[in-house]
C-alpha positions, 0 to 999 in steps of 0.5 A: 927202272928208268928215271922218267918211269919212276916219276910216272909211277910217282905221280899215279894216284894208284899205283899198287898190287894187289891180291885177290882169291879169284874162283878161290886160288889167290892171285896178285892183280896190278891196278893203276891209273892217274886218279881214282876215278877215272873209268876202270879198262880191265884187261884180258889177255891172250894165249891162254898164257900170253900176258903180252902185252898189258901184264902185272909187270907193267907198272909204270909203262903205259902213260897214255893209257893210265892218264885216262884210265885205271888199267887193271892188270892181271897174268891170268892164273898159270902164267906170269906173276900167277904161274901156276901148273893147270893140269886138268882141274880148270876149264874155260868155265873156272876163268871165267868164274875167275873174271867174274871174281876179278870183278868184284874184287875191283867193283868192291875198291870203285863202287863208282867207276864205269868198268871197261873189259878189254880182250885179246884172242883167248881173251874175248872168250872171257870177255863175251862170256863174262859180258853174257854172264854179268853183263849187267856190271859192265859198261862197255866190252871191246876185243881184238881178234874175237873167238866165235867159232871154228877156231882155227879150223876153218874154210879160210885157213885150208885155203890160205894155207893151200895157196902159201908156199906150203909144202905138199907133204904138211898141207897133206897131213893138215887136212888130216887133222880135226878139233877131235883128233888133233895132238900137240904135235898137230897143232904146233904143225897147223900154228907154225905153219899159218906163222910162217906162210901167211898172213894170219897172225902177223901182217908181214906189211904192217908196221910192228907194235914197239914189243922190243920197248914192252919187254925191255919194260918187264925186264926192269918191272919193280914187281917182276922176279925173273921167273915170272918174266920168264913164265910170260912164255914158258908157263904152266898153262902147258900142262893144261888137259881141258883149255885147247880142247874146249876151245878147239869146239867152241861156239860162242854165236848164240853169246854175241846174239845177246850182247847187251852193252856197247861190244866194240869187236876189232879184227885184222884183215888177214887174221884166219884165226879167228876169220874176219870175214866169218865174224863180220858175217856173223855180225851183220846177220845178228842185227844186233845194235850193240855190236860195233864191227871194224876191220883193220888194215895191214893186221894179223891176229896179233896187232901190230902198230895199226891194231894198238892204234886202232885199239887205243882210239876205239878206248878213248872213245868209249867214256863219253858214250857213257 
């Protein structure tokens, strides 16, 4: 581990790995920040099961964030430092319960701090459902790639793939896939085609986020063993029989319309996975003054450099609204 990273950790008043019972499951959670009175950002990563960029192995990696916030890094059950075979016993609601338990545990330690939820993709489901359930305990929320409804199965995905260089044989197979009949192979075909032939996941023109530096940082983490690092991508979420089946049929429009705290939605302009055009249209039609939507150019469902900059710019402005 670099000396500069050791110094950052040393200078943080809070830099501790806690163990909480979340959804009746013991789980490790890292909390880190320059001082104990800063606003708290609880990170809800994507996937399910992909704790990047903010994970429990990130101690000392993000001084720009820990200078201004107490960062709560949670590798959700089934991945990273909390790897576990999910199988058929955990649903979306199970993870919402874990999220509400996490907020409760954090508030016990820091009862006076403001709390901001930050969710990416799958994490946006947990963010919105948690805000809907216990919004009175949360001061603001920010999401990248809001899952709303028709995840992956929307007209924009089909239209974009139709215009791409995707071979007709594969397109024919994709047209026959529905949320009710989608197999693992079908989903691999659909998501792989979006990744390869469109800018839906990653915008190929936009500047990339520094993923390499983050990966190197996780490999030298003082908290991760190699098995934890490996479980960033290959982990127990693959055994789940419930989560993706639920996600493909989820409809969160009612929850979004009822949001009663500042709720910031950031969307990549070429994101068709969580269709940006649909989300902007839906949010505008709701007339909810708590919703703030922004489209980031040259960005897909996975934020590049422009996306990460937009997340930071939005996050740093939120405390001034309290």
